[in-house]
RODREN-599021 format. One line per 8 residues: number of its first residue (from 1); their letters; for each residue x negated, y negated, z of C-alpha. Coordinates in Angstrom, 1 decimal. Example, Ala and Ser with C-alpha at 12.3 -4.5 7.8 and 13.67 -1.06 7.14 Angstrom:
RODREN-599021
1> as> -12.3 4.5 7.8 ~ -13.7 1.1 7.1
This chain:
RODREN-599021
1> mknylklm> 34.4 -26.0 7.9 ~ 32.9 -26.1 11.5 ~ 32.0 -22.7 11.7 ~ 29.5 -23.6 8.5 ~ 27.9 -26.3 10.3 ~ 27.5 -24.0 13.3 ~ 25.8 -21.8 11.4 ~ 23.8 -24.4 9.5
9> rvhhylkn> 22.5 -25.3 13.2 ~ 23.0 -29.2 12.2 ~ 22.3 -30.4 15.3 ~ 18.7 -29.0 15.1 ~ 18.4 -31.6 12.4 ~ 17.5 -34.4 15.1 ~ 14.2 -32.6 14.8 ~ 13.4 -34.0 11.4
17> vliflplv> 13.5 -37.4 12.5 ~ 9.4 -36.8 12.7 ~ 9.8 -37.1 8.7 ~ 10.0 -40.9 9.7 ~ 6.9 -41.3 12.0 ~ 4.9 -42.2 8.8 ~ 7.0 -44.3 7.5 ~ 7.3 -46.5 11.0
25> fsqnlfni> 3.7 -46.6 12.0 ~ 3.0 -47.8 8.7 ~ 4.8 -50.7 8.9 ~ 6.9 -49.5 5.7 ~ 10.5 -49.1 7.5 ~ 11.8 -52.2 5.3 ~ 10.1 -50.4 2.1 ~ 13.0 -49.5 0.3
33> dllsktif> 11.3 -47.5 -2.0 ~ 9.9 -45.4 0.5 ~ 12.9 -45.9 3.1 ~ 14.9 -44.2 0.4 ~ 12.4 -41.1 -0.4 ~ 11.9 -40.0 3.4 ~ 15.9 -40.7 3.9 ~ 16.4 -37.8 0.8
41> gffsfsil> 13.3 -35.7 2.0 ~ 15.3 -35.7 6.1 ~ 18.2 -34.4 4.2 ~ 16.3 -32.0 2.0 ~ 14.0 -30.6 4.8 ~ 17.3 -30.5 7.0 ~ 19.3 -28.6 4.8 ~ 16.6 -26.3 3.6
49> ssivyvin> 15.9 -25.5 7.0 ~ 19.4 -24.3 7.3 ~ 18.7 -21.4 5.0 ~ 16.5 -19.5 7.7 ~ 18.9 -20.2 10.8 ~ 21.2 -18.8 7.9 ~ 19.5 -15.3 6.8 ~ 18.3 -14.8 10.4
57> diqdvekd> 21.5 -14.8 12.0 ~ 22.5 -12.6 9.1 ~ 19.6 -10.2 10.2 ~ 20.5 -10.2 13.8 ~ 24.1 -10.0 13.4 ~ 24.3 -6.9 15.5 ~ 21.9 -7.7 17.9 ~ 23.9 -11.1 18.5
65> rrhstkck> 26.8 -9.3 19.1 ~ 25.5 -7.7 22.2 ~ 24.5 -10.8 23.8 ~ 26.1 -13.0 26.2 ~ 25.7 -15.8 24.4 ~ 24.3 -15.1 21.2 ~ 28.0 -13.2 20.5 ~ 29.6 -16.7 20.2
73> rpiasgav> 27.5 -17.4 16.7 ~ 29.7 -17.4 13.6 ~ 28.6 -14.3 11.7 ~ 28.5 -12.3 15.4 ~ 32.1 -13.8 16.4 ~ 33.4 -12.8 13.1 ~ 34.2 -16.0 11.9 ~ 31.9 -16.1 8.9
81> sikeayvl> 31.2 -13.1 7.1 ~ 27.9 -11.8 5.6 ~ 29.1 -12.1 2.4 ~ 30.0 -16.0 2.7 ~ 27.0 -16.5 4.7 ~ 24.7 -15.4 1.5 ~ 26.7 -17.9 -0.7 ~ 26.3 -20.8 1.6
89> avfiaivg> 22.7 -20.0 2.0 ~ 22.4 -19.9 -2.1 ~ 24.5 -23.1 -2.5 ~ 22.6 -25.0 0.5 ~ 19.1 -23.9 -1.1 ~ 20.3 -25.8 -4.4 ~ 21.7 -28.7 -2.6 ~ 17.8 -28.9 -0.8
97> iafnylac> 16.2 -28.5 -3.7 ~ 17.9 -31.3 -5.1 ~ 17.1 -33.6 -2.6 ~ 13.7 -32.9 -2.2 ~ 13.5 -33.6 -6.2 ~ 15.2 -37.0 -5.3 ~ 12.3 -37.5 -2.2 ~ 9.4 -36.4 -4.2
105> glnikawl> 10.0 -35.8 -8.0 ~ 7.0 -33.6 -8.9 ~ 4.8 -33.9 -5.8 ~ 3.0 -30.9 -5.6 ~ 1.6 -31.8 -2.1 ~ 5.3 -32.3 -0.6 ~ 6.4 -29.4 -2.4 ~ 3.9 -27.2 -0.9
113> fvimyvgf> 4.8 -28.3 2.9 ~ 8.2 -27.5 2.1 ~ 7.7 -24.0 0.6 ~ 5.1 -23.2 3.7 ~ 7.6 -24.4 6.5 ~ 10.4 -22.0 4.5 ~ 7.8 -19.4 4.1 ~ 6.5 -19.5 8.0
121> nfaysmgf> 9.8 -19.4 8.8 ~ 10.6 -16.1 7.5 ~ 7.7 -14.8 8.5 ~ 8.8 -15.7 12.1 ~ 12.3 -13.9 11.5 ~ 10.5 -10.9 9.6 ~ 8.2 -10.1 12.7 ~ 6.4 -13.1 13.9
129> knmpimdi> 8.9 -13.8 16.3 ~ 7.6 -10.4 18.3 ~ 3.9 -11.5 18.8 ~ 2.7 -13.2 21.6 ~ 1.3 -17.1 20.8 ~ 1.6 -16.6 17.2 ~ 5.5 -17.1 17.7 ~ 4.9 -20.2 19.3
137> tilvsgfl> 2.3 -21.2 16.8 ~ 5.0 -20.6 14.2 ~ 7.6 -22.8 15.9 ~ 4.7 -25.8 16.7 ~ 3.8 -25.4 12.7 ~ 7.2 -26.2 11.8 ~ 6.9 -30.0 13.9 ~ 3.3 -30.3 11.8
145> frvlygsa> 4.9 -29.2 8.8 ~ 7.4 -32.2 9.0 ~ 5.1 -34.9 9.7 ~ 3.0 -33.7 7.1 ~ 5.8 -34.0 4.6 ~ 6.5 -37.4 5.8 ~ 3.3 -38.5 4.7 ~ 3.1 -36.7 1.4
153> itsinvsn> 6.5 -38.0 0.3 ~ 5.7 -41.6 0.9 ~ 1.7 -41.0 0.3 ~ 0.9 -42.8 3.7 ~ -1.8 -41.3 5.8 ~ -1.1 -40.5 9.5 ~ -3.9 -40.9 12.1 ~ -5.4 -37.5 13.6
161> wlyltvia> -4.6 -38.6 16.7 ~ -1.1 -39.2 16.1 ~ -1.4 -35.3 14.5 ~ -2.7 -34.0 17.6 ~ 0.1 -35.6 20.0 ~ 2.4 -33.4 17.6 ~ 0.7 -30.7 17.8 ~ 0.3 -30.7 21.5
169> msfylglg> 3.8 -31.9 22.0 ~ 5.4 -29.0 20.3 ~ 3.1 -26.6 22.2 ~ 4.8 -28.2 25.3 ~ 8.5 -27.6 23.9 ~ 7.8 -24.3 22.5 ~ 6.0 -22.9 25.9 ~ 9.1 -24.8 27.7
177> krrnelkt> 11.7 -22.8 25.8 ~ 10.2 -19.7 26.1 ~ 9.7 -19.9 29.8 ~ 13.4 -20.8 30.2 ~ 14.4 -17.9 27.9 ~ 12.0 -15.7 30.3 ~ 13.9 -17.4 34.0 ~ 17.4 -17.1 32.7
185> egsksrkv> 17.5 -14.4 30.4 ~ 14.6 -12.0 31.0 ~ 12.2 -10.1 29.0 ~ 15.0 -8.2 27.5 ~ 16.6 -10.9 25.8 ~ 13.7 -11.4 23.6 ~ 11.1 -8.4 22.3 ~ 8.4 -11.2 23.0
193> lkyynhdf> 9.4 -12.3 26.2 ~ 7.6 -8.7 27.6 ~ 4.1 -10.2 26.7 ~ 4.6 -13.1 28.7 ~ 4.6 -14.3 32.6 ~ 6.1 -17.5 34.2 ~ 2.2 -18.3 35.6 ~ 1.0 -18.1 32.2
201> ldknmymc> 3.4 -20.0 30.4 ~ 3.8 -22.8 33.4 ~ -0.3 -23.4 33.4 ~ -0.4 -23.9 29.8 ~ 2.8 -25.7 29.0 ~ 1.5 -28.4 31.8 ~ -1.6 -28.3 30.0 ~ -0.1 -29.2 26.3
209> lgltivfy> 1.9 -32.1 28.4 ~ -1.5 -33.5 29.8 ~ -3.2 -33.1 26.3 ~ 0.3 -34.7 24.8 ~ -0.4 -38.1 26.9 ~ -4.1 -38.1 26.6 ~ -3.8 -37.6 22.6 ~ -1.2 -40.8 22.3
217> slwcvdpt> -3.3 -42.5 24.4 ~ -6.2 -42.0 22.1 ~ -4.3 -43.1 19.7 ~ -2.9 -46.0 20.9 ~ -6.3 -47.4 21.5 ~ -8.2 -46.0 18.9 ~ -9.6 -49.2 16.4 ~ -7.7 -48.3 13.4
225> tierypqn> -4.3 -48.7 15.6 ~ -5.5 -52.1 17.2 ~ -6.5 -53.2 13.7 ~ -3.4 -52.7 12.2 ~ -1.6 -54.0 15.7 ~ -3.5 -56.7 16.8 ~ -1.6 -57.6 20.0 ~ -2.8 -53.9 21.0
233> nlvwtvpl> 0.9 -53.7 23.2 ~ 1.4 -50.4 21.9 ~ -0.9 -49.1 25.0 ~ 1.8 -50.6 27.3 ~ 4.2 -47.8 25.9 ~ 1.9 -44.9 27.5 ~ 4.0 -45.1 31.1 ~ 7.3 -44.8 29.0
241> vmiicmky> 5.9 -41.6 27.5 ~ 4.8 -40.2 30.6 ~ 8.2 -41.1 32.5 ~ 9.6 -39.4 29.8 ~ 7.9 -36.3 29.5 ~ 8.4 -36.2 33.7 ~ 12.2 -36.8 33.1 ~ 12.3 -34.0 30.5
249> slnveges> 10.1 -31.5 32.4 ~ 12.7 -31.7 35.6 ~ 15.4 -30.6 32.9 ~ 13.1 -27.8 32.1 ~ 12.6 -26.8 35.4 ~ 16.0 -27.1 36.2 ~ 18.8 -24.6 34.7 ~ 18.3 -25.5 31.2
257> dgdpvsvl> 17.9 -23.2 28.2 ~ 14.4 -24.9 27.4 ~ 16.0 -25.7 23.6 ~ 14.4 -29.1 22.9 ~ 17.5 -30.5 21.4 ~ 19.9 -29.3 23.9 ~ 17.6 -30.7 27.1 ~ 17.7 -34.2 24.7
265> lkdkvlia> 21.3 -34.2 24.3 ~ 22.7 -33.0 27.4 ~ 20.5 -35.6 29.4 ~ 21.9 -39.2 29.1 ~ 18.9 -41.0 31.2 ~ 16.5 -38.8 28.9 ~ 18.6 -40.3 25.6 ~ 18.2 -43.7 27.2
273> ltllyiii> 14.8 -43.7 27.8 ~ 13.8 -42.2 24.4 ~ 16.3 -44.8 22.8 ~ 14.4 -47.5 24.8 ~ 10.6 -46.5 24.1 ~ 12.0 -46.3 20.0 ~ 13.4 -50.0 20.5 ~ 10.0 -51.2 22.3
281> vlliiyv> 7.8 -49.7 19.4 ~ 9.8 -50.9 16.8 ~ 9.6 -54.6 18.2 ~ 6.2 -54.2 18.8 ~ 5.5 -53.1 15.1 ~ 7.8 -55.0 13.7 ~ 8.2 -58.2 15.3
């Protein structure tokens, strides 16, 4: 069971918390109907995203076996056979579809976002991961689809400023990941890395970081936001967001592999700052 969960990249399910963003910021977190839909949606999106990881590991098994760290992956190490991996992919596809039906019924828009997410990721695995800029853009689309999906299953509109914040943040995270892959493993570890250099990745990474803070700040002072939260205290979360971004950047500049989930989970201070931000936002919105 442990190897199956490792193959499914369960720790990456943390990214799917973005699905809750429309629910939280619309002050509907305690709406039982919408909350249950979002929870089912979270599990659906998480499980279906695992299919991509499983199929990708099947395709890359020979390459992974020659890699210093990827050789420890379940299929590459032999802990899970290719036949077992295919059976797992079919099983989790059925479970994921069932959860998605519970989340949105026959909501065409929600189904479309799920299909597009899976389709984009298969396109990534089939060759787009070797195309500069396109590789990062597809990774960014995954974060955006999570928010769009959360909006679709709850029928809650999301501010364009928040969408832009998610896009800019995702580019920042994606560029940071490529930066550290190039730094720690060199251009031979991934074909697309031969097209990148440290200067390009650094400049664009921090440009996107700056845009993330700008877009988030504009959302905080947007008239629609102020109308929804009359005390306008959200603007005081901007300095905390800046601190979180600086701490994350400090880790990325260090010896991390640049993977967003790993960077977060390996730093207790960053976890504490993120939890503090979540608590403050919940207090501002719901108290």
